[in-house]
C-alpha positions, 0 to 999 in steps of 0.5 A: 768663382768666389760663389763657386767656392762658397758653393763647394764649401757647402757641399763639403759641409753636406758631405760630412754630415752624410758621411757621419749619418752613414751615407757613404755614397752620397758623401763621396759624390758630394766630395768629388764634386766639391773637389772638382770645384776647388781643383779648378779654382786652384785652392790647394788647402781646400782641395787637400782638406776635401781629399782627406775627407774623401779618403775617410769615406772611401776608408769606411767602405773599405776601398783602401787603395783609393783612400790611400791615393786621396791621402797621397795626393793631399800630401803632394798638394800640401808640399807646394802650398803656402806654409801655415799652421792650417797646411801644417795641420793638413799635412800631418793629417794626411801623413797619419791617415796614410800611415793608418792605411798602410797599417791596415794593408799590413805594409808595416814598414812603410806605415812606420816610416809614414807615421813616424814622419807624422809625429816628427812633422807635428812636433816640429811645425805644431808642438807637442801639446797640439791635438794632431800631435796627439792623434799622430801618436795614437796611430803610431801606437796602434801600429806598434801594438800590431807589431807586438811592440807593446811597451813602446805603444803603451807609452805613446797611448798615455802621452796621446791620452794626457793631451786629448784630456787637456784639450777636449776634456776627459769625457770626449769620445776621442778620449774614449777611443784611446781608452779602448786602444789601451784596453786592446793593448792590454788584451794583446799582452794577456793582462785582461784584468787591466784591460777590462777597466779600460774597455768599460771606461770607453763605454761609459764616456761614449754612452755619456756622449752619444746615449746607449743606443749609438751605433759607435758604441759597437766597437767598444762593446765588442772589445769588452766582449773579447776581453770577457771571453778571454776571461771565460765570462761567456754569457756577458760577452755573448750579450755584448756581441749581440748588442754590438751586432744589432746596433751595427745592422741598424746602422749599416744593414744586413750585408755590410762588412761591419756586420760580418765582423760582429757576426765573426765575434759571435761565431768565435764565441759559439765555437769556444763554448763548443756549440759548433753548429751555431758557430758554422752557420755564423762563420758562412754568414760572415764569409758570404757578406765579406766576399759580397762586400770586399770581393773574394780576393780579400785578406778578411775573406781568407781569415774567415775561411781559415776560422772555418777550416779550424772549426772543421779540423777540430770536428775531424771533418778533414775533407771540408777543412782541407778544401777551405784551407786550400781556398784561403791559401790561394786567396792569400797567395794573390794578396800578400807577400810569399813570407806573410805570417798568415800564408805560412800558417795557412800552408802549414795547416794545409800540410797537417790536414793532408797528413791527417787525410792520409792517416784516415785513408790508411786506417 
């Protein structure tokens, strides 16, 4: 049995390397094999650790329900495990990872409960200088930003930043992630001049750590591109979006969800510049990839349909806009609650388009 456990540990190491290199399917298979060994040996901390890592792989594949299941199982296991610093650390991780999934799924109330639990648990069982406490603060801040509680989020980001700079050093990529999050917060607050230095700081840190062509730079570049676009600096924004797209294509390929995300960014830029033909082509590319990667009944597919709806509406192409808007509403009705703001806005747009078509028919 000891040999089997050693073998499972080796599998986990190889799985993590596969995950970091972008080979999610191999990582998933290796983690599942390691998990079976650990569970058979009833080694709870190891089983929980592998479940958390497996959840990260599934999350990267946008298999959010399955990832949430892994994090939830890890939480349950750790409740019955012998309590020590390692199990406390794993419990905090499982809580904030599950909270992040609920945020992505826009279940904000449940996410808030989980992330507050992660922060409280880390403060009680670890300490307020522990790195896991900082990570839990960061995840809670991300949720608060989504809920537009910007001042509360800002306070938590700065607390997390101080801890990580002390623990990891000011040039660590984890620190870069906090700077990017701060830039996104200031962007959401409309403070673009404050957001831009944070975004550039994140890029410099990650470039120093990984080099100028590393794919992990893509999100930082895209964030800066959004900030520059908001300031009307379209040419520089386009260069950043294009660079992020090329990096992502190189890492994941043409048909990956991340590639579609950066195509959407480029499309929105062309739309702002009035380059409607280019914007339309890129939005349709993004939608095709998202439907293939995520399935047609996914909120991101609906949002890209809404982007296309608005593009057609602004061009007076009301028939095409109405068809897409109805598709988007139909998709959202299957996956969000009736009072979800996206669904309410989509229905409102459909109503406006119907009224516009009536006017056109009369004239």
